[in-house]
C-alpha positions as semicolon CSV with decimal commas, in nm:
position;residue;x (nm);y (nm);z (nm)
1;M;13,717;-11,364;15,172
2;N;14,002;-11,117;15,165
3;K;13,897;-10,863;15,426
4;T;14,226;-10,757;15,588
5;T;14,498;-10,513;15,486
6;Q;14,761;-10,786;15,495
7;G;14,578;-10,986;15,233
8;K;14,535;-11,271;15,475
9;R;14,226;-11,471;15,417
10;L;13,971;-11,468;15,703
11;S;13,749;-11,755;15,787
12;E;13,377;-11,695;15,773
13;Q;13,359;-11,712;16,151
14;E;13,640;-11,452;16,188
15;Y;13,467;-11,233;15,932
16;L;13,135;-11,254;16,122
17;I;13,310;-11,175;16,451
18;L;13,483;-10,875;16,289
19;M;13,155;-10,750;16,136
20;N;12,978;-10,801;16,469
21;Y;13,252;-10,597;16,640
22;Y;13,216;-10,310;16,389
23;N;12,837;-10,321;16,413
24;T;12,855;-10,315;16,792
25;K;13,103;-10,027;16,778
26;N;12,876;-9,836;16,538
27;M;12,573;-9,907;16,756
28;D;12,761;-9,781;17,064
29;Y;12,853;-9,466;16,870
30;L;12,491;-9,417;16,760
31;F;12,360;-9,468;17,113
32;T;12,617;-9,220;17,245
33;E;12,513;-8,967;16,980
34;L;12,145;-9,024;17,061
35;R;12,218;-8,975;17,431
36;N;12,404;-8,651;17,352
37;I;12,116;-8,530;17,134
38;R;11,867;-8,620;17,409
39;N;12,073;-8,423;17,662
40;E;12,093;-8,125;17,425
41;L;11,717;-8,139;17,371
42;K;11,663;-8,158;17,744
43;G;11,881;-7,848;17,788
44;I;11,692;-7,667;17,512
45;M;11,357;-7,757;17,668
46;E;11,475;-7,637;18,009
47;S;11,591;-7,312;17,850
48;I;11,256;-7,272;17,672
49;D;11,068;-7,341;17,997
50;K;11,283;-7,085;18,180
51;K;11,229;-6,820;17,909
52;F;10,855;-6,896;17,905
53;K;10,836;-6,856;18,283
54;E;11,031;-6,528;18,262
55;A;10,797;-6,403;17,988
56;M;10,489;-6,499;18,191
57;D;10,630;-6,332;18,503
58;Y;10,703;-6,017;18,300
59;A;10,353;-6,019;18,150
60;D;10,194;-6,072;18,493
61;K;10,400;-5,788;18,639
62;A;10,312;-5,555;18,350
63;R;9,942;-5,645;18,376
64;K;9,949;-5,587;18,754
65;E;10,125;-5,251;18,713
66;S;9,883;-5,136;18,443
67;T;9,584;-5,243;18,654
68;E;9,723;-5,059;18,958
69;Y;9,788;-4,751;18,743
70;A;9,435;-4,762;18,600
71;D;9,282;-4,810;18,946
72;K;9,488;-4,523;19,085
73;N;9,386;-4,293;18,799
74;K;9,023;-4,400;18,832
75;K;9,032;-4,319;19,204
76;E;9,195;-3,981;19,136
77;I;8,934;-3,899;18,871
78;I;8,648;-4,002;19,100
79;D;8,794;-3,790;19,383
80;Y;8,834;-3,493;19,146
81;V;8,474;-3,525;19,018
82;D;8,343;-3,558;19,375
83;K;8,528;-3,241;19,478
84;R;8,396;-3,057;19,173
85;F;8,039;-3,162;19,257
86;E;8,087;-3,052;19,617
87;A;8,215;-2,714;19,495
88;I;7,919;-2,679;19,257
89;D;7,677;-2,776;19,535
90;K;7,833;-2,511;19,759
91;R;7,799;-2,248;19,486
92;F;7,431;-2,341;19,438
93;E;7,372;-2,318;19,814
94;D;7,538;-1,975;19,820
95;L;7,331;-1,870;19,521
96;N;7,011;-1,993;19,687
97;K;7,100;-1,796;20,004
98;R;7,155;-1,481;19,798
99;I;6,822;-1,534;19,619
100;D;6,646;-1,588;19,953
101;N;6,809;-1,272;20,092
102;L;6,698;-1,076;19,784
103;R;6,340;-1,209;19,825
104;E;6,337;-1,104;20,188
105;L;6,473;-0,762;20,090
106;I;6,209;-0,724;19,817
107;L;5,933;-0,831;20,057
108;T;6,063;-0,592;20,322
109;L;6,079;-0,306;20,071
110;A;5,732;-0,394;19,939
111;K;5,588;-0,383;20,292
112;K;5,745;-0,042;20,353
113;A;5,608;0,097;20,032
């Protein structure tokens, strides 16, 4: 087995030790790469979780603001309608008073005639 650059012949045991060394070195490299990939994935997942939380917070805030805006407008509309009904009721009361006054006037004039 000629496995060296010097052309020196290696024994089978030396060859197996050398191959074991290279395999161990390659395995260490692969484990290091896997660890790096795992750390990158962990960072990506943390970033995704953070962005998801930010998006949910934004959506919750927007939903809360829109609900508050709708409630405020609903209250304003109800107040406006209530005031309009009160004004209409007052006009009807005034109109009823005028009609009652006219009836009394007509009855008074009819008695005099």
